[in-house]
N, C-alpha and C positions, 0 to 999 in steps of 0.2 A: 543574568542570562534571560534572553526572551524565550518564553514558551509559546508555542503555536497551539491553538486549539485544533483537535483532530476530530473530523466528522467522517462518518462511514456511510456510503450510499447503500441503497437496498441491494443492489448487484452484488456489492462486496459482502454484505451481511449473509446473502445466500451462499457465496463461496466459502465464508468462514463457517457457516453452519454444516456444509457437506464436509468440510476439512475436519470439523470436530468430531463428526460421526465416523469418519474414514480412518483419521491418523491424528489421535489426541497429541502425541508428542511434536509433530509438526505444527499442530495448531497453536500449542503454547509457543513455539519459536516464532510463528508468524505474528500472534498477537503482541509479543515482546517487541518485535521489530516495529509494529505499527505505533506502540507507545513510544519507542525511541524517537519516532518522527517528530514528537512534539519538542523535544529538545533540539534536534538537528535534522530539518527537513532534507537536506542534502547530504547524507553521510557518504564516506568513502565507498564507492562501488556503485552509488545511484548514477543512473543514466537518463539523460534527457532524451524523450521520445519526440521526434520531429513530425512524426506522421499525425499527430493528434492536435486538435484545435479546440480549445486552448491547449498549449503545449503541457504535456504530462511527464511524470518521472516515473522510473521503475527501479525497484529494489528486489534483488534476488534472495530468497531464504530457502536453501536447499533446492528442490525441484519446483517450488512455487514462486509466483511473482506477485508482487504487490504494485498496482498502478494507481497513482495518485497525482493530484494537482496541488499546486502551491499557490496561495493568494497572500503575498507579503503585505499588500495593503491592509487586509483584514487580519493579518497574522493566523492564517487558517490553513490547514492541510485536509484536503478532501479525498479520502480513499475511495477509488472509482470500482476497482476490481481486485479481487483475490482469486487466483486459479493456478492449476498446473501450468508448466511452460507452454504446451501445446495448444491450450484453449484461451489463454488469458488476452490475446489480442484480437479476438473474434468479436 
């Protein structure tokens, strides 16, 4: 099975840091979901976001959203943002 490399952008790192301080249980679930993207970047429930250029994908983890881009040519997943539902698309 092909494993993707996962890269986390600075904006997503800030979101993860806030999440770890505010809700450690949700933080662990989100980090596990990000790790799972290395094995399957298009898991069941992932939604392609058409308003983004380049196209991005979204995965829900409880009330949090992980927004990421997939580069199949470089076998890379770039996590763009991690935030609560109301803030993630800003």
